Phi, psi and omega in degrees: 000139185253120175262133186268138177233095181277102174267072186216158177270356197218025175287151197293333185247343180211026180313126178097337183293333186232019177297321180291127183296336179289319176296322172300320179290322175297319182295322179299314181298321182292312177300324174303307184295337178278342178114022178297138176265337176224144176249121175252120190240133178223147181242010182218121177292137172244024183296142188275165177279149180160185182295322174287331190245342178091215185293348184092182183284157171235148177295134181246128182303152190293331180296322174290317171307312178295324180294328175287317193263337185303310177301334185276322173303321181294322177298309187296319178297311186295325180261343181270320183304318178299330181278354187076024180267134171279151177241132179246156172247132173258102185200151170257359186263115174310320179305305182294320183295316177308308181300323179293318181291326178298336182271354174114007176286149184234004181226133169245131180250111185253112175277000192259000185062039179064052174306324183234105179302345180290342174291324178285324180296314184299320179290317173301318178299330174262015179051040177267176179260152185229113174280103177267105187262133174289140173201151171238142179295152172079201186283177186300132186255153182283142176239143173290317175205111194305314186293309180296317177294315179300321172302305188293317183285324178289320176298332173295310182296323179299311176308315177295324181292322176297320182294331183278355180107000181280119182297137184306322181284006174247010179261129181247141180271125167238119182302345178073048182303129182076356176264103187066025181227140175285157182307324178295327173297310176304319178295322177297320177299321183289323181288337180265008184305320181300321180286327176290325182294314181294321184288317189267329172076024181241155169298155187242132179240131188239128177236087180254353193304115171065013180284165186299332183297335183282325181290322180297325175298320179296314183293325176300328179275007181076018183262165176287151176282128185274153172287155183313318184287353183255018184258013187293323177301316178293325174305308183300315178300317171306311181300317180293329190283323191263355196298335181285333188248334181266134180288322182220151174234136179262115187228154173274318187260083182292316179306302186299321178288326177293318177304310178301313181293321178299319178299315179297316177298324184294314181292320178290329174294324178291322176299319184285336175286343180087000000 
């Protein structure tokens, strides 16, 4: 389970809460205590434009990202490493990735679908893992068939990463829920995860936490649309659905998600006992 640490003033669900390094350090410690397997730290919001999120994200220079994340990364590596917990950097900047990997980060999460192949090259040089997320620029785009199109477009990006020197067995597939996709597209991708796992042959990373597709599902059921911070129950539902197919899930609420999965495991164990 991947616990999110947004060191930003404007992330869609908790922007500003952890911009102060002391607050971010406390959050890292809390996520570790709650059972996170990976801590993912980012200094640039990638929120989309819309009623929930405002004007959307703006590109943040590498030097500003580094000023935000380096103190937190150093703390996270120091406290997580002895526990066997990995630390990831969420960035599309090769400069930021290189600096983070030099501090002991082992995973780079790229939400750009490899807009810059140098990002893969930097990760390869450090023998890191690379989460390659499918994305299309701009607002939600029409797909002829979202599953077929995502596989084809992501596979081309994967091939560019391999050409840049990144071993294929260190590349993780993220379907990019909500990135250039209508909520119905994201739900179709979630439903197709078993097919995607078999077809691509890469570990799968799912990031649905607090996203708009959860509010879409509420509205589809005739319920009021929840604000992002109130969507953790929906996030748990996605996690329960994908747990058999996803290698990792990215969540804001590690405690609540761990608790829900523990209950499901307990019920399954009771069923086996008869």
